[in-house]
C-alpha positions in Angstrom: -45.7 66.8 154.4 -44.6 68.5 157.6 -45.1 72.2 158.0 -41.9 72.7 160.0 -39.3 75.0 158.6 -36.0 73.6 157.4 -33.8 76.4 158.9 -33.7 79.9 160.4 -30.5 81.0 158.7 -30.1 79.9 155.1 -26.9 78.5 153.6 -25.1 77.9 156.9 -24.6 74.8 159.1 -27.4 75.3 161.6 -27.7 73.0 164.6 -31.0 72.6 166.3 -30.9 71.8 170.1 -33.4 70.6 172.6 -33.5 68.7 176.0 -35.6 66.1 177.7 -36.2 65.4 181.4 -36.0 68.9 182.8 -39.1 68.4 185.0 -38.2 64.9 186.3 -37.6 63.9 189.9 -34.9 61.4 189.0 -32.2 60.7 186.4 -30.2 63.1 184.1 -31.3 65.8 181.8 -30.4 64.8 178.3 -29.9 67.1 175.3 -29.3 66.6 171.6 -27.9 68.7 168.8 -28.7 67.9 165.2 -27.7 69.4 161.8 -30.0 68.2 159.1 -29.7 68.4 155.3 -31.8 71.3 153.9 -34.1 68.9 152.1 -34.7 66.5 155.0 -38.4 65.9 155.6 -40.6 63.3 157.1 -44.4 63.4 157.7 -44.1 62.3 161.3 -41.5 64.9 162.3 -42.8 67.1 165.1 -42.3 68.0 168.7 -41.5 64.7 170.4 -44.3 65.1 172.9 -46.8 65.2 170.0 -46.0 61.7 168.5 -46.1 58.2 169.9 -43.3 56.3 171.4 -43.2 53.9 168.5 -42.9 56.7 165.9 -40.3 58.5 168.0 -38.1 55.3 168.0 -38.6 54.9 164.2 -37.8 58.6 163.6 -34.7 58.4 165.7 -33.3 55.7 163.3 -34.2 57.9 160.3 -32.7 61.1 161.8 -29.5 59.3 162.8 -29.0 57.8 159.3 -29.6 61.0 157.4 -28.4 63.9 159.6 -25.2 65.7 158.6 -24.2 65.2 162.2 -25.9 64.6 165.5 -24.9 64.1 169.1 -26.3 63.7 172.6 -25.1 65.2 175.9 -26.3 65.0 179.5 -26.0 66.3 183.0 -26.4 63.8 185.8 -28.8 64.3 188.8 -25.7 65.0 191.0 -24.6 67.7 188.6 -28.1 69.1 188.5 -28.1 69.3 192.3 -24.7 71.0 192.4 -25.9 73.6 189.9 -29.5 74.1 188.9 -31.8 72.5 186.4 -31.9 75.5 184.0 -28.1 75.7 183.8 -27.8 71.9 183.6 -30.3 71.9 180.7 -28.3 74.5 178.8 -24.9 73.0 179.5 -26.1 69.5 178.4 -26.9 71.1 175.1 -23.3 72.5 175.1 -22.0 69.0 175.7 -24.0 67.7 172.7 -22.7 70.5 170.5 -19.2 69.6 171.6 -19.6 66.1 170.2 -20.8 67.2 166.7 -18.4 66.2 163.9 -18.8 69.6 162.4 -18.9 72.9 164.2 -22.2 74.7 163.6 -22.2 78.2 162.2 -25.6 79.0 163.8 -27.6 77.4 166.6 -31.3 77.4 167.2 -32.6 76.4 170.6 -36.0 75.3 171.9 -37.1 77.7 174.7 -36.2 81.2 175.8 -32.9 80.6 177.7 -29.4 79.7 176.5 -25.8 80.6 177.2 -23.3 81.5 174.5 -21.5 78.6 173.0 -18.0 79.8 172.0 -18.5 82.5 169.4 -21.3 80.8 167.5 -24.4 83.0 167.0 -27.6 81.5 168.4 -31.3 82.1 168.7 -33.8 80.9 171.3 -37.2 80.0 169.9 -40.2 79.3 172.1 -41.9 76.1 171.0 -39.1 75.7 168.5 -39.6 72.0 168.5 -42.9 72.5 166.7 -41.5 75.1 164.3 -38.1 73.9 163.0 -37.1 70.5 161.8 -33.7 70.4 163.4 -35.1 71.3 166.8 -37.8 68.7 166.4 -35.2 66.1 165.5 -33.1 67.1 168.6 -36.3 66.8 170.7 -36.8 63.2 169.4 -33.2 62.1 170.0 -33.1 63.7 173.5 -36.4 62.1 174.5 -35.6 58.6 173.1 -32.1 58.5 174.6 -33.3 59.6 178.0 -36.3 57.2 178.0 -34.0 54.3 177.3 -31.7 55.3 180.2 -34.7 55.4 182.6 -35.9 52.1 181.3 -32.4 50.6 182.1 -32.5 52.3 185.6 -35.9 50.7 186.2 -34.3 47.3 186.3 -32.3 48.4 189.3 -35.2 50.3 191.0 -38.5 48.7 189.8 -40.6 50.1 192.6 -40.6 53.6 191.1 -41.9 52.3 187.7 -39.5 54.4 185.7 -40.1 52.1 182.8 -43.5 53.8 182.6 -43.1 57.3 184.1 -39.5 57.9 183.1 -38.8 59.7 186.4 -41.5 62.4 186.0 -43.5 63.5 189.1 -46.5 61.2 188.7 -48.7 60.3 191.7 -47.3 56.8 191.5 -43.7 58.0 191.6 -44.3 60.3 194.5 -46.1 57.5 196.4 -43.1 55.2 195.8 -40.8 57.8 197.2 -43.0 58.0 200.3 -43.0 54.3 200.7 -39.4 53.4 199.8 -37.4 56.6 200.2 -35.1 57.9 197.4 -32.3 56.4 195.4 -28.9 57.8 194.3 -30.6 58.8 191.0 -33.1 61.1 192.6 -32.6 64.9 192.4 -32.3 65.9 196.0 -32.6 69.6 195.2 -36.1 69.0 193.8 -39.4 68.9 195.8 -39.7 65.2 195.6 -42.9 65.1 197.6 -46.0 67.2 197.4 -45.6 67.7 201.1 -42.3 68.2 202.9 -41.6 65.0 204.8 -38.5 63.4 206.2 -37.5 60.6 203.8 -34.9 57.9 203.9 -32.0 57.6 201.5 -31.0 54.6 199.5 -27.4 54.9 198.3 
């Protein structure tokens, strides 16, 4: 049985929120919001980074079939460049909450930063995805949805191997940027190379 807590506020519709892709060099940041039944439990449920890809995909099916409501929102790389990654991460959570079929009465968020969502009370919880079931569930949805997006983008830009690195700043990804320039999916406001070089653009 998991040791994660079912809720922070008892007897209210509480949504857990988390995002994926904040540190990537390419692609969107994706967030999820999830309201779980109080009695929901699964032995695999944990921070998405702590479980295998196969288990994440299986858990996604279970979460989606048993959640009271869930939704996913995102901010594109262009929107990230126009704003900043912190704001984009938070507002992608807002977009996910917007899509929920029921308005939450309380929101718990992984991390230490958030912006008010309408008049709904909220709480930021550092490492919340390893403490609360709804945040862990949101972490899994955000991660799996974003991974699938990057795998789709890989088909158009295979030299960056996004199917494997999902857009994160691996040595291989940075080398591909040096060799081939950047795509329309790269975040131009990020330090795409470990050294500042002039790079070509693929549009």
